[in-house]
C-alpha positions in Angstrom: 14.2 -23.1 -8.6 17.1 -24.3 -10.8 14.4 -25.3 -13.6 12.9 -21.7 -13.3 16.2 -20.2 -13.7 17.1 -22.2 -16.6 13.8 -21.4 -18.6 14.3 -17.7 -17.7 17.8 -17.8 -19.2 16.5 -19.6 -22.3 13.9 -16.7 -22.8 11.1 -18.9 -21.7 8.8 -17.2 -19.2 8.5 -19.1 -16.0 7.1 -18.9 -12.4 8.2 -20.7 -9.5 5.1 -22.2 -7.4 5.5 -23.5 -4.0 3.7 -23.6 -0.7 4.3 -20.6 1.6 6.4 -22.7 4.1 9.4 -22.1 1.3 9.1 -18.1 1.1 12.6 -17.7 2.9 14.2 -20.8 1.1 13.0 -19.6 -2.5 14.3 -16.1 -1.8 17.9 -17.4 -0.6 18.0 -20.0 -3.6 17.0 -17.5 -6.2 19.4 -15.0 -4.9 22.5 -17.5 -4.6 21.6 -18.3 -8.3 21.9 -14.7 -9.3 18.3 -14.3 -10.1 16.6 -12.7 -7.0 13.8 -11.3 -9.0 12.4 -14.7 -10.2 8.6 -14.5 -10.4 7.1 -16.6 -7.6 3.7 -17.4 -6.2 2.8 -19.2 -2.9 0.1 -21.5 -1.9 -1.2 -22.2 1.6 0.8 -24.8 3.4 0.7 -27.9 3.9 -0.5 -29.4 0.7 0.3 -33.1 1.1 -2.7 -34.1 2.9 -5.2 -31.8 1.1 -8.0 -33.4 -0.8 -8.4 -33.0 -4.5 -11.1 -30.3 -4.0 -8.8 -28.4 -1.8 -5.9 -28.5 -4.2 -8.3 -27.4 -6.9 -9.2 -24.4 -4.6 -5.6 -23.7 -4.1 -4.9 -23.7 -7.9 -7.9 -21.6 -8.7 -6.8 -19.1 -6.1 -3.4 -18.9 -7.3 -4.1 -18.9 -11.1 -4.7 -15.1 -11.7 -1.4 -14.5 -9.9 0.4 -17.1 -11.9 -0.8 -15.8 -15.1 0.0 -12.1 -14.0 3.5 -12.8 -13.3 4.2 -15.0 -16.5 2.7 -12.3 -18.8 4.5 -9.3 -17.3 
C-alpha cells in the first residue's frame, strides 16, 4: 500500500491488487496513510498453492477491473 500511495502522490496512476483476505487490512492501511480512496482490486484467496493456470485465470478475471481503475 505504501508503494501505491507513493506512486499516486507522484502523479503516477496505480492500483493495489491483493487477495480478498486483505480487504479490511487494505482499507485500514490506506486510511491510516491518508489515502482512503486508493484504487484496489481483490482476487480470490488463497493464491500461494494455485497452479499457473489458476493464477492466469485470476489475472484474467481481474484485468478489466484493474484497467478500469487505473484509467479512471
